[in-house]
C-alpha positions in Angstrom: 20.2 -52.8 58.4 20.1 -56.3 59.8 17.1 -58.8 60.2 17.3 -60.7 63.4 14.9 -62.8 65.7 14.6 -61.1 69.2 13.2 -62.5 72.5 11.2 -60.4 74.8 12.6 -60.1 78.3 10.5 -57.3 79.7 7.3 -55.5 78.6 6.2 -53.3 81.2 3.3 -50.5 81.2 4.8 -47.0 82.2 1.4 -45.1 81.9 -2.1 -46.3 80.8 -1.2 -46.7 77.2 2.7 -46.5 77.0 4.9 -49.4 77.3 8.6 -50.4 77.7 9.6 -53.5 76.0 13.4 -55.0 76.2 14.4 -57.3 73.4 17.5 -59.5 73.5 19.3 -60.3 70.5 21.8 -59.0 67.8 22.2 -55.2 68.2 25.1 -54.8 66.2 23.5 -52.8 63.6 22.3 -50.1 65.7 25.0 -47.5 66.2 23.3 -44.0 66.6 20.8 -42.4 68.9 17.7 -41.7 67.1 17.6 -44.9 64.9 14.6 -47.0 64.8 13.7 -50.8 64.7 10.9 -52.2 62.5 8.9 -55.0 64.1 7.1 -57.7 62.0 3.7 -58.8 63.6 2.0 -62.1 62.3 -0.9 -61.4 60.3 -0.4 -57.8 59.5 1.3 -56.7 56.3 3.4 -53.7 57.5 6.0 -53.8 60.0 5.7 -51.4 63.0 8.8 -48.7 63.1 9.6 -48.0 66.7 12.5 -45.7 67.9 15.4 -47.0 70.0 15.3 -45.9 73.6 18.3 -47.7 74.8 20.5 -50.3 73.6 23.7 -52.7 74.8 25.7 -55.2 73.2 22.9 -57.7 73.8 19.5 -56.0 73.9 17.5 -53.1 72.8 14.8 -51.1 74.6 11.9 -49.4 73.1 9.0 -47.3 74.4 6.0 -47.4 72.5 2.4 -46.3 72.6 -0.6 -48.6 72.0 -2.5 -46.7 69.6 -3.6 -49.3 66.8 -3.9 -53.1 66.2 -0.2 -53.8 66.0 1.0 -51.9 69.0 -2.2 -52.8 71.1 -1.0 -56.8 70.3 2.5 -55.9 71.2 1.2 -54.5 74.7 -0.2 -58.0 75.4 3.1 -59.8 74.4 5.1 -61.6 77.3 8.7 -62.3 78.2 9.8 -65.3 76.4 8.0 -64.6 73.1 10.0 -63.5 70.0 9.8 -61.0 67.2 11.2 -60.6 63.6 13.0 -57.2 63.9 14.9 -55.2 61.5 17.4 -53.3 63.2 19.8 -50.2 62.2 17.3 -48.2 60.5 17.6 -44.6 59.9 20.5 -42.2 60.4 20.1 -40.9 63.9 21.3 -37.9 65.7 24.8 -36.4 64.9 26.1 -35.8 68.5 29.4 -34.2 67.4 27.5 -30.9 66.8 26.0 -30.6 70.3 28.5 -28.1 71.9 29.1 -28.1 75.6 25.3 -27.3 76.7 22.8 -29.0 74.5 19.0 -29.0 74.6 16.9 -32.1 74.0 13.3 -31.5 73.5 10.5 -34.4 73.3 7.1 -34.5 72.9 4.9 -37.5 74.1 6.0 -40.4 72.2 8.9 -38.3 70.8 10.6 -38.7 74.2 12.1 -42.1 73.9 14.9 -41.5 71.0 16.2 -38.5 73.1 17.1 -40.8 76.1 20.2 -42.7 74.3 21.2 -39.2 72.8 21.2 -37.9 76.7 22.9 -40.9 77.7 25.8 -40.5 75.1 26.0 -36.8 75.6 26.5 -37.2 79.3 29.0 -39.6 78.9 30.9 -37.2 76.7 30.9 -34.7 79.7 28.2 -32.5 78.2 25.9 -30.4 80.3 22.5 -31.5 79.1 19.1 -29.9 79.3 15.8 -31.6 78.8 12.5 -30.5 78.2 9.8 -33.1 78.0 6.0 -32.2 76.9 2.8 -34.0 77.7 -0.9 -33.2 77.5 -1.4 -33.9 81.2 0.2 -35.3 84.5 -1.1 -38.9 84.0 1.0 -39.1 80.6 4.3 -38.3 82.0 6.9 -40.8 81.7 11.0 -40.9 81.6 11.5 -37.8 83.7 13.2 -39.8 86.5 15.3 -41.7 83.9 16.6 -38.5 82.4 17.3 -37.0 86.0 19.4 -40.2 86.9 21.7 -39.5 84.0 22.4 -36.0 85.6 20.5 -34.0 83.0 18.6 -30.8 84.1 15.1 -31.8 83.5 11.8 -29.6 82.9 8.4 -31.0 82.2 5.5 -29.3 80.5 2.1 -30.2 80.3 -0.5 -28.4 78.1 -3.3 -28.6 81.0 -0.8 -27.4 83.8 -1.5 -30.3 85.7 2.3 -30.8 86.2 5.3 -28.9 85.7 5.2 -26.1 83.6 1.9 -25.1 82.0 2.2 -25.1 78.2 4.4 -26.8 75.5 7.9 -27.4 75.3 8.5 -24.1 73.7 7.2 -22.4 77.0 9.9 -24.0 79.0 12.8 -23.4 76.8 16.0 -22.7 78.9 17.6 -19.2 78.7 20.8 -20.5 77.0 22.0 -23.6 75.1 24.6 -24.5 72.4 22.4 -26.7 70.1 19.3 -28.7 70.1 17.7 -32.1 69.3 14.0 -32.5 69.0 11.4 -35.3 68.4 7.6 -35.1 68.5 4.6 -34.7 66.5 5.0 -32.1 63.5 3.0 -29.0 65.0 5.7 -29.3 67.9 8.4 -29.4 65.6 7.3 -26.5 63.6 6.9 -24.5 66.9 10.2 -25.3 68.1 11.9 -24.3 64.7 10.2 -20.9 65.0 11.3 -20.4 68.6 14.6 -21.9 68.9 17.8 -19.5 68.4 20.6 -22.0 67.6 21.0 -24.7 64.9 19.7 -28.2 65.5 18.4 -31.5 64.3 14.6 -32.5 64.2 13.7 -36.3 64.2 10.2 -36.8 62.3 7.3 -39.1 63.4 6.1 -40.5 60.0 3.8 -43.2 58.9 6.2 -45.7 56.8 5.6 -48.4 54.3 8.8 -50.3 54.1 10.8 -48.6 56.6 14.0 -48.7 54.6 13.6 -46.4 51.5 12.2 -48.6 48.9 8.7 -47.6 48.6 9.0 -43.7 48.9 5.9 -43.4 50.9 7.5 -41.3 53.6 9.3 -38.7 51.6 9.4 -35.0 52.5 10.4 -31.9 50.8 13.9 -30.2 51.6 16.3 -27.6 50.3 18.0 -30.2 48.3 14.9 -32.1 46.9 12.7 -34.9 48.5 14.1 -37.1 51.3 12.7 -40.4 52.8 12.2 -40.1 56.3 13.0 -43.8 56.9 16.3 -43.7 55.0 17.4 -40.2 54.9 16.1 -39.4 57.9 14.3 -39.5 60.4 16.7 -36.8 61.5 17.0 -33.8 59.3 19.1 -30.6 60.0 17.2 -27.3 61.0 18.6 -25.6 57.8 17.5 -28.1 55.3 13.7 -28.4 56.3 10.9 -26.8 54.2 7.7 -27.1 56.0 4.7 -27.7 53.9 1.7 -25.1 54.3 
């Protein structure tokens, strides 16, 4: 984990309430797809954890949804403003287990961390299938970005206004070697039940500190309680114990 000051170089709306922000600064602590950063906003006690969409040696890009005081304030920030950011948080995805034809499943704001995973899997020569799930056509984002990587992309919308009608589990390909998923818990549970291979789940969880000190985001696994921010956010399919 590293604390640094980053400078905003881009903050662009992708949909009515989803934004892409690029921050220039020291990204050396970000090593794995699926990690997240934690942003401090003046006047707010808790930092805002946001998953990493993409990273280079000089900047990190995030995609976030404006849903509360902090993220709504972020949506109004302009290039040149600075942010206090903790980087290199979370364990991220283990891409070595992907096999030849991995499947990536993302729902809503669970889509962004899958982009860097797809980018690195494609660079390693893997045939990558991606299924993106949204409520309606106006909420769809990142489809073209995944296609530009050479992924086989399917979009599902709950109301059928774009792509396949239904959820990501209604658009699973016939075959895949392994899967990676991120999204709301009901979606994760559905993926758990319907997938036929091993895989890794990235959990969206409310966090206090973001680095394992407060134990506020603990979840039960076969080996005991794990902290989503520190031991996760990625857990293996075989270790998850779903709460009733």
